[in-house]
C-alpha positions as CSV (number, residue, x, y, z in Angstrom):
1,M,23.3,61.9,107.4
2,G,24.6,61.4,103.9
3,S,27.4,59.1,103.1
4,H,30.7,60.7,102.0
5,R,32.3,57.4,100.7
6,R,34.4,57.8,97.6
7,P,32.7,56.3,94.5
8,K,34.2,53.0,93.4
9,P,36.5,53.3,90.4
10,P,35.2,51.6,87.3
11,S,36.4,48.1,86.6
12,R,38.5,47.2,83.6
13,S,35.5,45.5,81.9
14,R,33.4,48.6,82.4
15,L,36.2,50.8,80.9
16,A,36.3,48.4,77.9
17,V,32.6,48.7,77.3
18,L,32.7,52.5,77.6
19,A,35.6,52.7,75.2
20,A,33.9,50.5,72.7
21,T,30.7,52.5,73.0
22,A,32.6,55.7,72.5
23,G,34.2,54.2,69.4
24,T,30.9,53.2,68.0
25,V,29.4,56.6,68.6
26,S,32.3,58.2,66.8
27,L,31.6,56.1,63.8
28,L,27.9,56.7,63.5
29,P,28.0,59.9,61.5
30,S,30.0,58.3,58.6
31,Q,27.9,55.1,58.7
32,S,24.6,57.0,58.5
33,Q,25.5,58.9,55.4
34,A,23.3,57.7,52.5
35,A,24.9,56.8,49.1
36,P,24.7,59.7,46.7
37,K,21.7,59.6,44.4
38,P,22.4,59.1,40.7
39,S,22.3,62.2,38.5
40,I,19.5,62.8,35.9
41,D,21.9,61.8,33.1
42,E,22.8,58.6,35.0
43,V,19.2,57.7,35.6
44,R,18.4,58.4,32.0
45,Q,21.2,56.1,30.9
46,Q,20.4,53.3,33.3
47,V,16.7,53.4,32.5
48,G,17.4,53.2,28.8
49,E,19.6,50.2,29.4
50,L,17.0,48.4,31.4
51,Y,14.3,49.0,28.8
52,E,16.7,47.7,26.1
53,Q,17.4,44.6,28.3
54,A,13.7,44.0,28.4
55,E,13.4,43.7,24.6
56,A,15.1,40.3,24.2
57,P,12.9,38.5,26.8
58,T,9.9,40.3,25.3
59,E,10.5,38.7,22.0
60,E,11.0,35.3,23.7
61,Y,7.7,35.9,25.5
62,N,6.0,36.5,22.2
63,A,7.5,33.3,20.7
64,I,6.3,31.2,23.7
65,L,2.9,32.8,23.6
66,A,2.4,32.1,19.9
67,K,3.5,28.5,20.5
68,K,1.1,28.1,23.4
69,D,-1.8,29.5,21.4
70,K,-1.0,27.1,18.5
71,L,-0.8,24.1,20.8
72,Q,-4.1,25.0,22.4
73,Q,-5.8,25.3,19.0
74,E,-4.3,21.9,18.0
75,A,-5.5,20.3,21.2
76,T,-9.0,21.8,20.7
77,R,-9.1,20.3,17.2
78,A,-8.0,17.0,18.5
79,Q,-10.6,17.0,21.2
80,E,-13.2,17.8,18.5
81,R,-12.0,14.8,16.5
82,V,-12.2,12.6,19.6
83,A,-15.9,13.6,20.0
84,G,-16.6,12.8,16.3
85,Q,-14.8,9.5,16.5
86,Q,-16.6,8.5,19.6
87,Q,-19.9,9.2,17.9
88,E,-18.9,7.0,15.0
89,I,-18.1,4.2,17.4
90,N,-21.4,4.6,19.2
91,E,-23.3,4.4,15.9
92,L,-21.4,1.3,14.9
93,R,-22.2,-0.4,18.2
94,D,-25.9,0.4,17.7
95,Q,-25.8,-1.1,14.2
96,M,-24.2,-4.4,15.4
97,G,-27.6,-5.5,16.6
98,P,-29.2,-5.7,20.0
99,V,-27.4,-8.8,21.2
100,A,-23.9,-8.0,20.1
101,A,-24.2,-4.4,21.2
102,A,-25.4,-5.4,24.6
103,Q,-22.6,-7.9,24.9
104,Y,-20.1,-5.3,23.7
105,R,-21.3,-2.6,26.1
106,S,-21.4,-4.9,29.1
107,G,-18.0,-6.5,28.5
108,G,-19.5,-10.0,28.8
109,L,-18.3,-11.1,25.4
110,D,-18.4,-14.8,24.4
111,A,-15.4,-16.5,22.8
112,S,-16.5,-15.6,19.3
113,M,-16.8,-11.9,20.0
114,Q,-13.5,-11.9,21.9
115,L,-11.9,-13.4,18.9
116,F,-12.9,-10.5,16.7
117,L,-11.8,-7.9,19.3
118,S,-8.4,-9.4,19.8
119,S,-5.2,-7.3,19.5
120,D,-4.1,-9.3,16.4
121,P,-6.3,-8.0,13.5
122,D,-4.5,-10.1,10.9
123,S,-5.3,-13.4,12.6
124,Y,-8.9,-12.7,13.7
125,L,-10.1,-12.0,10.1
126,D,-8.5,-15.2,8.9
127,K,-10.4,-17.1,11.6
128,A,-13.7,-15.2,11.1
129,E,-15.0,-17.8,8.6
130,R,-15.0,-20.4,11.3
131,V,-17.3,-18.4,13.6
132,D,-20.8,-19.2,12.6
133,R,-22.5,-17.1,15.3
134,L,-21.7,-13.9,13.5
135,T,-22.8,-12.8,10.1
136,S,-20.4,-11.5,7.5
137,R,-21.9,-8.0,8.0
138,Q,-21.1,-8.2,11.8
139,V,-17.6,-9.3,10.9
140,S,-17.1,-6.2,8.7
141,M,-18.6,-3.9,11.3
142,L,-16.4,-5.4,14.1
143,S,-13.4,-4.8,11.9
144,T,-14.4,-1.2,11.3
145,L,-15.1,-0.8,15.0
146,K,-11.6,-2.1,15.9
147,S,-10.0,0.4,13.5
148,K,-12.1,3.3,14.8
149,Q,-11.1,2.4,18.4
150,R,-7.4,2.6,17.5
151,E,-7.9,5.9,15.8
152,L,-9.8,7.2,18.9
153,A,-7.0,6.1,21.2
154,Q,-4.4,7.8,19.0
155,T,-6.4,11.0,18.8
156,R,-6.9,11.1,22.6
157,A,-3.2,10.6,23.1
158,E,-2.5,13.5,20.7
159,A,-4.9,15.8,22.5
160,L,-3.4,15.0,25.9
161,K,0.1,15.6,24.5
162,K,-0.8,19.0,23.0
163,L,-2.5,20.0,26.3
164,S,0.6,19.0,28.3
165,E,2.9,20.9,26.0
166,A,0.6,24.0,26.2
167,E,0.7,23.8,30.0
168,E,4.5,23.7,29.9
169,A,4.6,26.7,27.6
170,R,2.2,28.5,30.0
171,K,4.7,27.9,32.8
172,R,7.6,29.3,30.8
173,L,5.5,32.3,29.9
174,G,5.1,33.1,33.6
175,G,8.9,33.0,34.1
176,K,9.6,35.2,31.1
177,K,6.9,37.7,32.3
178,Q,8.6,37.9,35.7
179,E,11.9,38.6,34.0
180,I,10.4,41.4,31.9
181,Q,8.5,43.0,34.8
182,G,11.7,42.8,36.9
183,K,13.5,45.0,34.5
184,L,10.6,47.4,34.3
185,R,10.4,47.6,38.1
186,E,14.0,48.5,38.3
187,A,13.5,51.3,35.8
188,R,10.5,52.6,37.7
189,T,12.4,52.6,41.0
190,L,15.2,54.7,39.4
191,L,12.6,57.1,38.0
192,N,10.8,57.4,41.3
193,S,14.1,58.3,43.0
194,L,14.0,61.6,41.2
195,T,12.1,64.6,42.5
196,A,9.2,66.1,40.4
197,E,11.5,68.8,39.2
198,Q,14.2,66.3,38.2
199,R,11.6,64.2,36.3
200,A,10.5,67.3,34.4
201,Q,14.2,67.9,33.5
202,L,14.5,64.3,32.4
203,R,11.5,64.6,30.1
204,A,13.0,67.8,28.7
205,K,16.2,66.0,28.0
206,E,14.4,63.1,26.3
207,T,12.5,65.6,24.1
208,E,15.7,67.4,23.2
209,A,17.4,64.1,22.4
210,D,14.5,63.0,20.1
211,Q,14.5,66.3,18.3
212,A,18.3,66.1,17.8
213,A,17.9,62.5,16.5
214,G,15.0,63.5,14.2
215,T,12.4,61.3,15.8
216,S,8.7,62.3,16.1
217,D,5.6,60.6,17.5
218,S,3.3,63.4,16.3
219,A,0.3,62.4,14.0
220,A,1.3,62.6,10.3
221,T,0.1,61.4,6.9
222,Y,2.2,59.3,4.5
223,N,2.9,61.1,1.2
224,G,5.6,58.8,-0.1
225,P,5.9,56.7,-3.3
226,A,4.9,53.3,-1.9
227,S,2.0,51.6,-3.7
228,G,-0.1,48.5,-3.3
229,R,0.2,46.4,-0.2
230,A,3.3,48.3,1.0
231,R,1.4,51.5,1.0
232,T,-1.5,50.0,2.9
233,A,1.0,48.7,5.5
234,I,2.7,52.0,5.9
235,E,-0.6,54.0,6.1
236,F,-1.7,51.6,8.8
237,A,1.5,52.2,10.8
238,Y,1.1,56.0,10.4
239,A,-2.3,55.7,11.9
240,Q,-0.7,54.3,15.0
241,L,1.7,57.2,15.6
242,G,1.6,58.4,19.2
243,K,0.1,55.2,20.6
244,P,2.2,53.7,23.4
245,Y,4.7,50.9,23.3
246,Q,3.5,47.9,25.3
247,W,5.5,44.7,25.5
248,G,3.6,41.7,24.2
249,S,0.9,43.8,22.5
250,T,-0.4,43.6,19.0
251,G,-2.9,46.4,19.1
252,P,-5.2,48.1,18.6
253,D,-4.4,50.5,21.4
254,S,-0.7,49.7,21.9
255,Y,2.0,47.6,20.3
256,D,5.5,46.2,20.7
257,C,7.9,46.4,17.8
258,S,7.0,43.1,16.0
259,G,3.4,43.6,17.0
260,L,3.3,46.8,15.0
261,T,5.0,45.4,11.9
262,G,2.8,42.3,12.0
263,A,-0.4,44.3,12.4
264,A,0.6,46.7,9.6
265,W,1.2,44.0,7.0
266,R,-1.8,42.0,8.2
267,A,-3.9,45.1,7.3
268,A,-2.4,44.8,3.8
269,G,-3.4,41.1,3.6
270,V,-0.1,39.6,4.4
271,S,0.3,37.3,7.4
272,L,3.6,37.5,9.2
273,P,4.9,35.4,12.1
274,R,4.8,36.9,15.6
275,T,8.4,37.6,16.6
276,V,11.2,39.8,15.2
277,E,13.3,36.7,14.5
278,Q,10.5,34.8,12.8
279,Q,9.6,37.9,10.6
280,Y,13.3,38.2,9.6
281,S,13.4,34.5,8.5
282,A,10.1,34.7,6.7
283,G,10.9,37.6,4.5
284,R,13.3,38.0,1.5
285,Q,16.5,39.6,2.6
286,V,17.3,42.9,0.8
287,S,20.4,45.1,0.9
288,R,20.3,48.5,2.4
289,S,21.0,50.0,-1.1
290,D,17.9,48.2,-2.4
291,L,15.5,49.4,0.4
292,Q,11.9,50.1,-0.6
293,P,9.1,51.7,1.5
294,G,7.3,48.9,3.3
295,D,10.4,46.8,3.9
296,I,11.0,45.6,7.5
297,I,14.1,47.1,9.1
298,Y,16.1,45.2,11.8
299,W,18.3,47.0,14.3
300,Y,21.0,45.5,16.6
301,N,20.5,41.9,15.3
302,S,17.9,39.7,13.6
303,S,15.9,39.1,16.8
304,Q,15.8,42.2,19.0
305,H,14.1,45.2,17.3
306,N,12.3,46.0,14.0
307,G,10.2,48.6,12.2
308,I,8.9,49.6,8.8
309,Y,11.0,51.6,6.2
310,I,9.0,54.6,4.9
311,G,11.6,56.1,2.6
312,D,14.0,59.0,2.8
313,G,16.2,57.2,5.3
314,K,13.5,56.8,7.9
315,A,11.4,54.1,9.6
316,I,8.3,53.9,11.8
317,H,8.6,51.7,14.8
318,A,7.3,51.0,18.4
319,P,10.5,51.9,20.3
320,R,10.3,50.7,24.0
321,T,8.5,51.0,27.3
322,G,7.8,54.7,28.2
323,K,7.8,55.8,24.5
324,N,5.2,56.0,21.7
325,I,5.2,54.8,18.2
326,E,7.4,57.2,16.2
327,I,9.2,57.9,13.0
328,A,13.0,57.8,13.4
329,P,16.1,57.9,11.1
330,L,17.5,54.4,10.2
331,D,20.7,55.2,12.0
332,S,19.1,56.3,15.2
333,M,20.0,52.7,16.3
334,P,22.6,50.3,14.9
335,Y,21.2,49.1,11.5
336,F,21.4,45.4,11.0
337,A,19.4,44.2,8.0
338,A,16.1,44.4,6.1
339,S,13.6,42.0,4.7
340,R,10.7,42.3,2.2
341,P,7.4,40.5,3.1
């Protein structure tokens, strides 16, 4: 027979737990609401800002890379000198004669040989006349050998120093690369938050904005008044129209801004430094009223972005990640200055 006992009333602690649970459940709908996604215009603005923020570290990356490459080249030349100097020392040792060479190689030098290999070159030459075991020719050869050894030690130290500096630059490159890629990842994340339809709308807005600003990345031929090297540089830049911007790139399939200006003038036989700031310092500054086709234009400041003036108030430049090399009005960005290579 079943029990008819009354159920036990809940304890205070049980009531407290039930009340807390009920309160938690009542809050769940508001907590689960996702933050509103940014609009297409907001995404466009934020992505543009991130790409712009990536330009400064890109130029720093370019400067560090150029320095690292130079250091490595200097280290290689120093190592080649080390090899040549070591060969000279080996030949001198062989010319010293069988006995002296054997003593020198083995390290078992007698007192007279140690005298000539001492660390005080001024005194050992003065005392050389008193050593009758060595001929005057051997004395001269030992003097030369000592000098060559000093040169070799200095060159080795130079090579090691250059290699160490190049390694430090390589480490800095890694950090700067991470900074740039971090900005680009943020931009990609924002773009990926849009639907396919929204991305199409964003592209349409970009195209509309380019048309309104008067920019174009379509293939074209230069028909302006430039001549000589300036014309060669401009024609080279025109041939790159439509190729993508790529940070750190100097061509031939993609470029960043200073990579394009440097490559264009290099095609004209003029060697420019790698970065925007270096190119600004290397050229002769010209006023806006004195602009000529081929001059290098700088926007924002002397170290952030540049392009090549083509005349008629326009310039050709590699804009930013996600865009192609294009022709744009000078005032499509805040004009800063110009220089003439």
